[in-house]
C-alpha positions as CSV (number, residue, x, y, z in Angstrom):
1,X,25.4,116.8,151.1
2,X,27.9,116.4,154.0
3,X,30.8,116.1,151.6
4,X,29.8,119.3,149.9
5,X,29.9,121.2,153.2
6,X,33.4,119.7,153.9
7,X,34.6,121.0,150.6
8,X,33.1,124.3,151.2
9,X,34.8,124.5,154.6
10,X,38.1,123.7,153.2
11,X,37.7,126.2,150.3
12,X,36.8,128.8,152.8
13,X,39.7,128.2,155.0
14,X,42.1,128.1,152.0
15,X,40.8,131.5,150.7
16,X,41.2,132.9,154.3
17,X,44.8,131.8,154.3
18,X,45.5,133.3,150.8
19,X,43.9,136.5,151.7
20,X,45.9,136.7,154.9
21,X,49.0,136.1,152.9
22,X,48.3,138.7,150.3
23,X,47.3,141.2,153.2
24,X,50.5,140.5,154.8
25,X,52.5,141.3,151.7
26,X,50.6,144.5,151.0
27,X,51.0,145.4,154.8
28,X,54.7,144.8,154.6
29,X,55.2,146.8,151.4
30,X,53.3,149.8,152.5
31,X,53.4,150.2,156.1
32,X,56.3,148.2,157.7
33,X,59.6,149.6,158.6
34,X,63.1,148.1,157.8
35,X,63.2,145.7,160.9
36,X,59.8,144.1,160.0
37,X,60.8,143.7,156.5
38,X,64.0,142.0,157.5
39,X,62.0,139.6,159.6
40,X,59.6,139.0,156.9
41,X,62.5,138.2,154.4
42,X,64.1,135.9,157.1
43,X,60.9,133.9,157.5
44,X,60.1,133.7,153.9
45,X,63.6,132.5,153.2
46,X,63.2,129.8,155.9
47,X,59.8,128.7,154.5
48,X,61.4,128.7,151.0
49,X,63.9,126.2,152.3
50,X,62.1,124.1,154.9
51,X,58.8,123.9,152.8
52,X,60.2,121.8,150.0
53,X,62.0,119.7,152.4
54,X,58.9,119.0,154.3
55,X,56.9,118.4,151.2
56,X,59.6,115.9,150.0
57,X,59.4,114.0,153.3
58,X,55.5,113.9,153.3
59,X,55.6,112.8,149.6
60,X,58.0,110.0,150.3
61,X,56.1,108.8,153.2
62,X,52.8,108.7,151.4
63,X,54.4,107.0,148.5
64,X,55.6,104.4,150.8
65,X,52.2,103.9,152.3
66,X,50.6,103.9,148.8
67,X,53.0,101.1,147.7
68,X,52.4,99.1,151.0
69,X,48.7,99.3,150.3
70,X,49.3,98.0,146.8
71,X,51.5,95.2,148.1
72,X,48.7,94.2,150.6
73,X,46.0,94.3,147.9
74,X,48.2,92.2,145.6
75,X,48.9,89.7,148.4
76,X,45.3,89.3,149.0
77,X,44.4,88.8,145.3
78,X,47.3,86.2,145.0
79,X,45.9,84.3,148.0
80,X,42.5,84.4,146.6
81,X,43.7,83.2,143.2
82,X,45.7,80.4,145.0
83,X,42.7,79.3,146.8
84,X,40.6,79.3,143.6
85,X,43.2,77.2,141.7
86,X,43.4,74.8,144.7
87,X,39.8,74.4,144.7
88,X,39.8,73.7,140.9
89,X,42.8,71.4,141.3
90,X,41.0,69.4,143.9
91,X,37.9,69.1,141.8
92,X,40.0,68.0,138.8
93,X,41.6,65.3,141.1
94,X,38.1,64.1,142.1
95,X,37.0,64.0,138.4
96,X,40.1,62.0,137.4
97,X,39.7,59.6,140.4
98,X,36.1,59.0,139.5
99,X,37.0,58.3,135.8
100,X,39.6,56.1,136.7
101,X,37.3,54.1,138.9
102,X,34.7,54.0,136.2
103,X,37.1,53.0,133.5
104,X,37.0,49.4,132.4
105,X,39.7,47.5,130.6
106,X,38.7,47.1,126.9
107,X,36.8,44.1,125.8
108,X,38.6,41.3,124.2
109,X,37.1,39.5,121.2
110,X,37.9,35.8,121.1
111,X,37.6,33.9,117.9
112,X,36.9,30.1,118.5
113,X,37.6,27.7,115.7
114,X,34.4,25.9,114.5
115,X,31.9,28.7,115.5
116,X,30.7,30.9,112.8
117,X,28.9,33.8,114.4
118,X,27.9,36.7,112.2
119,X,29.7,39.3,114.4
120,X,33.1,37.5,114.2
121,X,33.0,35.7,117.6
122,X,31.8,36.1,121.2
123,X,32.8,39.1,123.3
124,X,34.3,38.1,126.7
125,X,34.4,41.1,129.1
126,X,37.2,41.2,131.5
127,X,36.8,40.4,135.2
128,X,35.6,43.4,137.5
129,X,38.6,44.3,139.7
130,X,36.8,46.8,141.9
131,X,37.3,44.8,145.0
132,X,33.9,43.2,145.3
133,X,33.5,39.4,145.1
134,X,30.8,38.0,142.9
135,X,29.5,34.6,143.4
136,X,28.1,32.6,140.4
């Protein structure tokens, strides 16, 4: 509701400015003498020259502010993406480390002469090199 009141107020002020300008032109054409019309023409010429310059300056300033806002937003998104990639990379490194610790060297089948086992021979597993000492 408050936003509608703001728009209504802006519209009313704009309408008043337009009506004043139209009223001034009608007054100038119907009632003013030559001196007033000269002043009117001088002010209108000044506004016609300075107005676009002022509009250009304001537009350039706002464009720079808009681009600076975009840069700030892109920087924030890039930092968040880098953090996400960093977290994913650390998680992958942990997974690789755990997988390397869990990996055991392949089993070696040894065929001894004189033994006839149905599976082709006994399987001898390699020693555990995890750093723990095992006493037999």
